[in-house]
Every structure is written in C-alpha cells, then in structure tokens.
N, C-alpha and C positions, 0 to 999 in steps of 0.2 A: 492446779494439782500439776504434780509432778509428772512430765512425760513419761517416764519409766515406771510408773506406778499404775498407767491406765492399762497397759496391755497386761498386768498382771490381776488386775479386777476383773479386767474383760475374761480373761481365762478361767477366774474362779466362777464368774456368773455362768460361762458355760457349762461346767464340772457340775455346777449345782442343778443347772436343766435336766442333764444327763442322768445324773443320780435321780433326781425325782420323777424322771421318765421311766427309769428301770425298775423303781419302785413301784410306780405304778400298773406295769404290765405282769406283777407277779400275783398269783390266784390262790385263793384259800381253797382246799378241797377237804371234805369230810369223809370218813371212813365209820360206820357205823357198825358197832360189835353187839350182834344179838342174836338169841336164836344158836348159839356155838357157831356163829359164824362172821366174817368179814364183809359187808356189803358197801361198796362195790369191792368186789374180790381183785380186781387190776383198777390201779388209779392211774391215769396218764398225765403225766406233770412237765414242768419246765424248771430248769433249775433256778433255784429262788423263791419258788412256790411253798407255801407252806400246806401239810396235811395234820389234820386233827382226827384222831380216834376216839371216838366215843362210847365206853361201855354201857351200854343199856340192857346189857344182861343182867340175870340175876347172881351171877357167879362172878368170881375176880379173873380176870383173863392179863395177857401182857402182849406186846409187842417187839418182837426180836429177830432182828436181820445181822446174824453172825459174820455175814461176809463184808459188811459196812461198818460192824462194830457200834450199833445203833441196838440201845433198848430201851422200851419207857419203865422198865420197871412194873410191879405190880398195879394192875389198876381195877380197883374197888367198883361195885357196880355204883352207877352215877358220876365216876371220874372219867377225866378224857386227858390226852398228851397230844403235844405240837410238835412237829418236827419241821425242820425247813431244808428243804432239799438242795444239796450241794451239787448233785451231778452222779450219773450213772444210774442202771436200773437194778432192783435188786428184788429178791425175794425174802418175804418175812412170813411169821410163825407165829403161834400163841405158844410159847414153853410150857405150858400148863395143859395145853391141849393140843398136842402135836398135829392133830387132824386138822386143825384151825390154820389156812395157808390162806397168804393174799401177796401181791406182787404190786411193786411201783414200775411205772416204765416211762420212759423220756418221749413226750412227743415228737416226732419226726426223725427219732434215732434210725428208722429202718431207713429213710430217707437217705442219711449220711451214709448209711454200710453199702445201699445201692451206688452212690455216687463215686465210693472208693474203689469200685471195682473195675 
C-alpha cells in the first residue's frame, strides 16, 4: 500500500469512529399529548437528541415554536411528529389550543451560563 494513502485511511477510520460515537450519544425523548396537555411539559435534551410528540388525545393538536421556526402541522389523534434538536432552548405551544404550552431545555445550559459570569 502506498505510504501516502495510509494516513488518509487512518484519518477516515478515526472520523468514522467519532461519528458513530456521536450518534450513540443522541437520545430519544417522547412527549405525550393527552388531556389537553403536553407530558412532560419540560423536556431536557442535548443537541442531536430527537423528540417525538405523540397525539393520544381525542382531538387534533400541533406543536409550534415560532422563535425557532418549528411547526409540526396538524396532528390528528394517533399521529406523531419527530424533531431533531439542533441547539438552543425554546418554548412551544399548540396553536389550536393556546393554553397548551411546553418547553425544550438544553441539559447543562445553566452550567454554561454560570461559568461565563
């Protein structure tokens, strides 16, 4: 094998291992929509985690976070919607029933704020 190719192959192998490790750390979270509420109301996540909202209620709902331009569209009873967190906390609501609210928070975000002071 050409000696110039070996370092490239090693680098490729290391990058693949790092990518697999990063994917393994991502977690899946579930928010149940039932009884005109989101449960849990606050979800603590890390960037790369996925959140699935499951509508188990008897009426349609949606998940809308205007601050981060996220919207599930209307979820009929029995439907679900998945979102991969990119970063940053945000509040969300059901625009069909504005009293239904929830929040996505980043784990460890309060530690980062304290360290900056």
